[in-house]
C-alpha positions as CSV (number, residue, x, y, z in Angstrom):
1,X,27.1,-46.0,64.0
2,X,25.9,-45.1,60.6
3,X,23.8,-47.4,58.4
4,X,24.0,-47.0,54.6
5,X,22.2,-49.0,52.0
6,X,23.9,-49.1,48.6
7,X,21.7,-50.1,45.7
8,X,22.9,-50.7,42.2
9,X,20.9,-47.9,40.5
10,X,20.7,-49.8,37.2
11,X,18.4,-52.3,39.0
12,X,16.0,-49.4,39.6
13,X,16.1,-48.3,36.0
14,X,18.5,-45.5,36.5
15,X,20.9,-45.2,33.6
16,X,22.2,-41.7,33.8
17,X,23.9,-39.9,36.7
18,X,25.6,-36.5,36.9
19,X,27.1,-33.9,39.3
20,X,25.7,-30.4,38.8
21,X,27.9,-27.5,39.8
22,X,25.5,-24.6,40.2
23,X,26.3,-21.0,40.8
24,X,23.5,-19.1,42.4
25,X,23.1,-15.7,44.1
26,X,24.0,-15.9,47.8
27,X,20.6,-14.7,48.8
28,X,18.9,-17.8,47.2
29,X,21.6,-20.4,47.9
30,X,19.8,-22.0,50.9
31,X,16.3,-21.9,49.3
32,X,17.6,-23.3,46.1
33,X,19.5,-26.1,47.8
34,X,16.4,-27.1,49.9
35,X,14.1,-26.9,46.9
36,X,16.4,-29.2,44.9
37,X,16.9,-31.6,47.8
38,X,13.2,-32.4,47.8
39,X,13.3,-33.5,44.1
40,X,13.1,-37.3,43.7
41,X,15.9,-37.3,41.2
42,X,18.4,-35.5,43.5
43,X,20.5,-37.9,45.5
44,X,22.7,-35.3,47.3
45,X,22.8,-31.5,47.6
46,X,25.3,-29.4,49.4
47,X,26.5,-25.8,49.6
48,X,30.2,-25.4,48.6
49,X,32.7,-22.8,47.7
50,X,34.5,-21.8,44.5
51,X,33.1,-21.0,41.1
52,X,29.9,-22.9,42.0
53,X,28.3,-22.6,45.4
54,X,25.9,-25.6,45.2
55,X,26.8,-29.2,44.3
56,X,23.9,-31.5,43.3
57,X,24.1,-35.2,42.5
58,X,21.3,-36.3,40.1
59,X,20.1,-39.7,38.9
60,X,17.8,-40.0,35.9
61,X,16.3,-42.9,33.8
62,X,18.4,-41.9,30.8
63,X,20.0,-39.0,29.0
64,X,16.6,-37.7,28.0
65,X,15.5,-37.6,31.6
66,X,18.7,-35.8,32.6
67,X,18.1,-33.3,29.8
68,X,14.5,-32.7,31.1
69,X,15.8,-32.2,34.6
70,X,18.3,-29.7,33.5
71,X,16.0,-27.7,31.2
72,X,12.8,-27.9,33.3
73,X,13.8,-28.3,36.9
74,X,17.1,-26.3,36.9
75,X,15.8,-24.0,34.2
76,X,12.8,-23.0,36.3
77,X,14.9,-21.9,39.3
78,X,15.5,-18.2,39.9
79,X,19.0,-16.6,40.0
80,X,21.0,-19.5,38.5
81,X,24.1,-17.7,37.3
82,X,26.0,-20.7,36.0
83,X,25.8,-24.5,35.6
84,X,28.4,-27.1,34.8
85,X,27.3,-30.7,34.3
86,X,29.7,-33.6,35.0
87,X,28.3,-36.9,33.8
88,X,29.2,-39.9,35.8
89,X,30.2,-42.5,33.3
90,X,31.2,-45.3,35.7
91,X,31.7,-45.7,39.4
92,X,33.9,-48.2,41.2
93,X,33.4,-47.3,44.8
94,X,30.5,-45.8,46.8
95,X,29.9,-45.5,50.5
96,X,33.2,-47.1,51.2
97,X,32.4,-50.3,49.3
98,X,34.2,-51.4,46.2
99,X,31.8,-52.2,43.4
100,X,32.3,-55.6,41.6
101,X,33.5,-55.3,38.1
102,X,31.0,-56.0,35.3
103,X,33.8,-57.6,33.2
């Protein structure tokens, strides 16, 4: 059995979400993933394969908060070789549950 609590992030003041595809050196992958996983804005962090070897889901108050996370938190990490940001504009399903339409 797995319990999951799904909260509408907008009720918590979260207005901006993004997936970060980070390419790091293999020697710092685990350290970087663990460091980011402890950050309060990080919802999910996982090692992966391909052009990026770290996937991080981030939630921020707004675009300014996301920008600060990218420039300050990610910018301060060592051996980041590449970063792609995929903003999440809208979600319709999470944790297996369909989200009610706002329309």
